N, C-alpha and C positions, 0 to 999 in steps of 0.2 A: 504493500500501498504507499501510495507516494504522498495524501493530503485525505482528511476525510472531514467533514462536517455531522455526522452522524445517520444522515440520509443520501447526501450525495458521496465519491470516494472515487478518485481520480488512481490507476494503478494499471500495471502492465499486463496484458493477458498472460494466464498461467500456464495454458492448457489446450487443447484441441477445441475444448467446449467453449471457451472463451473467443477463441481465435471465429469459432463460429457463430458465435453471438456478434459480431463487428461486424461479418461479411455479411449476415442479415439484416444489422442495421443499413451498412451499405447499401442493399439490395431494394430495402424498401423508400432511400431516399432518390438514391440514383436513377433507379428504374420504374418503380410505380409512382413516384412524386416528380422526378425529373425527363423521365419520359426518355432513360438513355433504353440502349437496345440492346439486350443480353443474349450471349449465346443461348441454343438449346436445352445445353448441361445447366445453365446457370437459372434459366426460366423453369427448369424440373425442380433443381435444389431451390429456387428461391434464395438463393445466396449469389454474392458479386464475391469472383476468387480469379485471381492470377498464377502464375509460377511464381512470383516476388512473395506470398502471404508466408509460405512455409520458412523463408529466411529472414523477413523481416520480426520486427519487436512492432506487438498494436499498442496504441494507449488507450485504454478506455475509460468514459466516464458510467458511472454505475447508480442508477436512482434505487437504493433499497427500499423505497414504498411501493415500485413499484412491482408485480410477478415478476419472478426468477427468469422467465424466460423472454419476457421483454425489459428487461434492467438496462440493458446496456443503451445510451440516449446518448453516448460521443464515443467519436474514434478517431485518431490518426495512425498511418502505418510509417514504419521509421526504420530507415534502411543505412546502419551505421557505414562507414567507409571500411574500416578493419573487418566488419564480416562480410561486405562485396569481396574485400581482397582474396579473403580465403573459400569463397563459394565459387568467383569467378562468376559470377551469375548476371555481372553489369547491371546498370541502372534503368528505371522504368522510363526514365524522363528520355534516355538516348533514343526513342524510336523517334523521339519528336526534334529534338536538339542536340547540337554537336558538342559532347561536353568535354572536348580536348582541352580548354583553359582551366574547369575549374579540375579535372583531372590531373593537370599540372599541381596545381596548387594543394592538392590532397598529401601530395609527398612530403608536404610541411607543416600538414593544419590535419585535424579529427574534422573528417565531414560525415555529414547523415541528410540523404535525401529524404523528404517526407512528401506525403502524399496522401490519396484517398480523406480527407478531411469532411466528415458528416456529423450532423448533429441532430438528434428525434426533433421534427415539426414543434413538438411541445414544450420543448427545451430550448429552443433558440431565443438565448436571454442572456444579461450578462453573467450570472451566476454560474450558469453551465461552462461558457464558454472560459470565465475566470479558472474552474478547475482543469480544464485540459490545458492553457496554458502554463497553469502551473507545474501540472503535471511532467508538461514540457522543460521549463525551465529547470526542474530536478533534473532532470533524462538528461539536458544537456551539460549542464555544473558536471554532473557524477560520470559523464565519461568526457569531460572538458572538449566540447565539441567547439570549434570554431568557425567551422565551415558547412553550414545550411540551404540545404537548395532543393527545387521541384517546381512541378508547374504547377500554375493557379489558372482557376477558370471564370471566361466569361460565358454569360449563357447566350446560347444559341450560337449558328456556323456561318452568321454572315457578319466577319468585320466590320463592315462598312459602318452597321449599326453603331457600335461601339467606337467612331471617329475620334471620337471627343477624350476619354479616356485614353486611348490606344497611343493615341497624340501626346497626350500628357504622359506619361508614362515613357515612349519615344525620348521626348525633348527632354525630361526632367529628371528620371531617373535611370537611363542605360547606365549598365554596368562601365568600370574601367575597361579601356581596350585590353588591355591584359588577362581579364577576366572575363571576357563577355562573349556568352555563348552563342550561337547562332542558329535560328531554326534550318532544318536540314533542305539540301536542293530538293525541290518537288513539293515541300510543304511551306514552304517560306511564303508567310501572308504579309504585307506590309503593315506597319503601324502610324506611320507619318503621315496620316489623311492631312492634318493641319498646319500648317506652319506653326513655330513656336509664337508670333504673334498673334496668332488668331484664335490661341486659346485662353477662356474662360476658367483660369485655374480654379476658382471656388467650387463652378458648377464641373467640373473635370472631376476632383477630389471626390465630391459627393457623388459620380457615377463609378467610380471605382469599387468594386466587389469586397465587403468588409474584411473579408481574408487579406487579400491583398494590400488593403489599405492599413490593417496592422504592420504586415512587415515594414510597410513603406515608414511609417511613424518607428520602428524600431533604427532605420537606416538603409533597407532593405534597395536593391538593385535589380533591373530587370535587364531577360536578355534580346537580344536584337529577331525582332520576326515574330509573328504571332502564327499560330497552328491551327488548323480545324479539328476536332476531336469530331468524327461523325459519328461513332458508336455511343458516345455521351452526348452529343449535341453540345459541343461547349466549342469557343474559341479559346486556346489556352497559353498562357504566356509564362515566359520563366524568370521566377524569382529566385535570389540569393540574398543572405544575409552574413554578411563577414561580422566575427561577434567586437573586431576589436573597432568596428564604426558604430555600434552600437550605442547612443548617449546614454551620458555617464547615469544620467537621472534612470534609464531603464535597468542598468545592471544592478544598482541600490534596489529596484522595486524587485528584482529577479531573486536577489540575495536575499528579500526581507521575506519574498513568497517561500522562498526554501528554508529558511529557518522557522517559519509558522507553521509547516509542515512535516516538520523534523522532530 
């Protein structure tokens, strides 16, 4: 257990049953609610799964007031770079982005790819999100993680619909050249629909999905180009967080959260 208030608890999955509970929540959110397209095997099992699930850690938020079979209300999937190196499995986001710049940095840093984030629709509130982030903060500190990265999504497969926030990310939050991944050839979608002087920054920030916005507040940066994910019916962007760039006030927040959870 990483943290608990008696009703809510955040911890890592402890076995196959916990992983299946996370996969079941992912199925309800991604496929039932958001309209992603499951494979026949996924639809039959009503689970979202892929080859990375057996290798990754799974962060769970559990609501003990709910029935046991429906108690997992939030989840996040985590693949540490040391685990990937031993398994030789690659990274999920490599299907969409050339990760070479990040991979080079992992020679001197502890990295973690994050993804498959979702929260039960009845628990999309600050309390649940805070528990999830508290668990992540503890995890990152426990493993001395200094490079966090992965794909995050806008809903829908027409990037032009998100011209304002995509242009804002491109002009204001593009990663430094030595750490900037690029969407793979054939999947690259432009992000610079608007010039920098055409962007209404306040409106653009409001249009950025909350998860991406949270990483930006921490100093997160984006890759070059968006990618359409037709299975999940999303437009993806690559987000990376370099812990040395996280503002001091957020380092203090993380340390305080971890101390409270210990």
